[in-house]
N, C-alpha and C positions, 0 to 999 in steps of 0.2 A: 314479209315485213315492209312497211311503207314509211319512208322518211322524208321529211321536208327540211331542206337546208335554207336558212336565212343568213345571208352574208357570204357572197360568192367571191371572196378574196382568195389568197393563197391557201390559207388553212381550210377554208370552206370547200373549195374545189378539190383539194387534196383528200379531205375526209369523204366527200361525196363520191369521188372515184374509188376510194378504198372500199366502202361498203357496197357500192353498186357492183364492183368486180366480184363480190361474193354473193350476189343474188338479191340484194335489197332493191326494192323499187324506189328510186330516188327522184324527187321533184325539187326544183330550185326556185326560190323567189329572187328575182333580179330585175333590174331596170335598164333602160336605154341601151348603150353599146354592149354592156355585159350580157344582157338578155338576148340581144341579137346574135352575139358571138356563140353563145351556148346553143341557141336554136339552130344555127347554121352548121356548127361543128361538133356538137356534143361536148364532152369534157375529157381531159387527159391528165394523168399523173405520170410524171417522169422524174429523172434524177436518181437518187439512191433507191434501191430495192426494185421490185418488179414494176414495169411500165404498164399502164392501163389506158385504154381509150374506150369510152362509153358513148354510144350514139343514142339519138332519140330520147333525150332527157326532157320531160315536161317542164316548161318554164312558165311561171306566173308573174305578171307585172303589177297586179293589184290583188289585195287581200280578198276582195269580193269575188275574184275569179277562182280561188282555191276551193276544191271540192270539200264538202262537209263530211264530218265523221269518218275521216279517211286515214289519218296518220297515227302510227304507233309512236313515233318520235319526231320531235322538232329539234334540229341542231341549230344553235345560235352561234354564228361565227363572224358577226359584224364587229366593227370597232365598238369599244365600250361607250363611246359618245352617242351611239344610237339606241342604247338600251331602253331609255324611257319611251321613245317613240315606238320601238318594236313591242315592248310589253303592253303598251296601250292598244296597239293594233291587234295583238293577239287576244287581249281581253275583249275587244269589240267583235272578234271573230272566233270565239272559244270553240265553236262547233267544228273548227278545222281539226282539232285534236280528238281522238277517240277518248271515251271515258277512262280507259286504262292507260292513256298515252302519257309520255314523259317529255320534258324539256331538258336538254343537256346544253350547258353553256361552255363553249370552247373559246375562251378569251384570256387576255392578259389581265393582271390585277387581282384584287381581292374584294369580295362582297358584291360581285356583279349579279348575284341572284336576288338582291334586295328589290330591284325594280319589278321582277317577275313575281316575287312572293306577295306583292301587294294585290295580285289578282288571282294567283294560283296557290293551292295548298302545298305544304312542305314536301309531301311525298310525290309531287309531280315535278319538282325543280331540282336538277342536279348540276354539278360543276365538274369541269375537266382541268387537269393540269397537263398542259402541252408545252414541251420544250423541244419537240421536233421542229426543225426549221423548214418552212414552206415559202416559196417565192413564186408569185404569179407574174411571169414575164409576158404572157398573153392573157387576154381576158377569160379564156376557157381552159388554160393550161396551168397546172401547179407543179412546180419542181420541188422535190424533197432535197433540201440542201444540207441539212445537219441532223444527225441523230445521236443522242447521248443516253437517254433513258426512256422507258416506256411512257406512253400516254396513260394517265390515271383518271378513272371515273369514280365519283363519289358524291356525297352530300355534305354541304356545310351545315346542315341542320340535323346531322346525325341520323338521317333516314337510312334504311338498309339498302346498299347498292347492288344487291344480288340480281335485281331485275334488269340491270344493265349488262349482265354477263354476255348475252347474245351479241350486243354491240361490240364489246371488248374482243370477243372471239372473232368477229368478222374483220375488225381492223387488224388484228394480229394475223389472221389468215392472208390478208392482203400484203403482208410484209413488214408492217410497222407494229411493233409489239405494243399491246394495250392491256391494261389490267384494271380490275375494280379494287377499291380500297375503302376502308372505314376511317381513314385518316387523311382525306384529301386536303383538309385545312392545313395540316403540317407541311404538306408538299407545296401547296399554293404559297404559303409564307416563304418557303425556301426559294421559290421562283421570284417572289416579290422582292426579297432582299437583293437578289442578283439584278433584277430589272431596275429597281429604284437606284441602285448604286451606279449602274452603267448607262442606262438608256438616255436619261435627260442630259447627263454630262457629256456623253459622246455627241449628242445632237448640238449642244451649245458650242462645243469645241471643234465640231466637224471632223471627228476622228473615229476610227474603229475601236472595238473593245480593248485590243491589245495595247494600243498606244496610250490609253489611259493609265495603264500600270507602269509605264516607263517614265513618268513625270512625278516628281516628289510632291508637287502641289496638287495635282489631280488625285493622287493617292491619298493625300491627307483629307481631301473633301470626301472621297468614297469611304474612308475609314470612319469619319464622323457620321455619315449617312447610315452606315451599317450599325454603329454603336447605338444610334437613336432608335433604329427599327427594333433591335433586340430589346431595348427597354420598353418600347410600345408593346411588343409581343408579350412580354412578361406581365406587364401591368394591365393588359387588356384580357388576360386569362387564356391566351392562346399558347401554342407551343410550336416548335419546328424541329428540324432534324439535328440541330447542334445545340449544345448546352450554353454556349457563350459566343459573343461576337469574336473573341480571339480565336476560338476553335474554328469558327466559320471563315475568318479572314485567312487562316493558314491554308485551307483548301481552296478558297476563292482565288488567291494569287498563285498557288502552285499547280492547280488542276483546272478549275472552272473557266477562268479567263483564257489561259493558254489553249484550251481545247476549242475555243471560239474566237481566237485572236483576230481573225480577219473580218469578223462580222460587224456590220453597221446595224444599229438598232432600228426597230420600227418607228421609234420617236424621231430618229434622224431622218428616216425616209419620209415621214409625214411633214417634217419641217421643210425638207427639200421640195416637196410637192405643194407646200403652202396650204396644208389642211390641218384642222385641229388634231391635237395629239390625244393620247390616252392618259395624260398626266393625272387627271382626276382620280382614276382608279389605281394609280401607282403611288407616287409620293403624296398626292392629294388625300388618299385614304390613310396613309401614315399620319399626316397632319391631323385629320379628323379624329382618329383614335388617340393620338398624342394629346390633343387639346382636351378631349373627353376625360383622359386619365392623368392629366397634369404632368405630362412628360415634355421635356425640352426637345422640340423637334425643329430647332431654328435652322439647321443646315438643310434639312429637307424643305423647309419653307423658302429659303433663298433659291434653291434649285427650282422649286415649283414656280416662284415668282419670275424667275428668268425665262422659263418656258412660256408662261402666260404673257410675258412682255413681248416675246418674239411672235406669239400667236396674234397679238393685238394689231400687228401690222398686216395681217392677211386680209 
């Protein structure tokens, strides 16, 4: 099995090492210092679970360099801000993927498949729910920092995910449990609620997840964000794992946040590094669907505008 990874950050390096450790032939699209580091050192997965070090990983810095009709899967693990560019490049080099090949998107947010569906049929584009924590503390090394539930692979377009079972089995065999699901949309919305409530507010206030729950004012903001998202889910025709925002908030404050108390969000990390965040595919997607379905999403919009205001100084 041949896999091309696009997006050599913490998630991407971690996944690449996982499947390579189980015999997959992995190649990586990367540029500049990251490409150099992987060429010189290979890739490593450390932290929780088994540690792996994979040498001699092919690295491509231009799409034109990637061999044709080679890859069974393309893993997309870039920031969501790159989706338009990546989708257009893959469209211009469609021969990279075998006729039977699949694209799997390992990203935060909801609706990230839309950019790829403009160029590829629905039965080739799949999405993953990843809540395993990965941290890239060196350009070729990914540390598994948090694990709570399996990685889930499926289709937002209700295509059969059974063709992804080999990938799920390889990731599981590497030590990180992974499963296929016919309901990836429900799980992605569960992650969306969590990320939309915590990520931007933690970045704005410069605190970890746990601190947000210890302040009555930040709790009130998160409560309103969650309430709005549940209304958006309902009126957009989607569903998630909880029947009401109250039911979700009970587990959010008693279980989900305490389990990740010390975590600083990727949005916080992006702000600290002065790079664009993934706010468009998080609260921005909530706003898009809310406005389409006449839902009051004013709290999500305030949070979105604050993040965009911070970004405007970069």
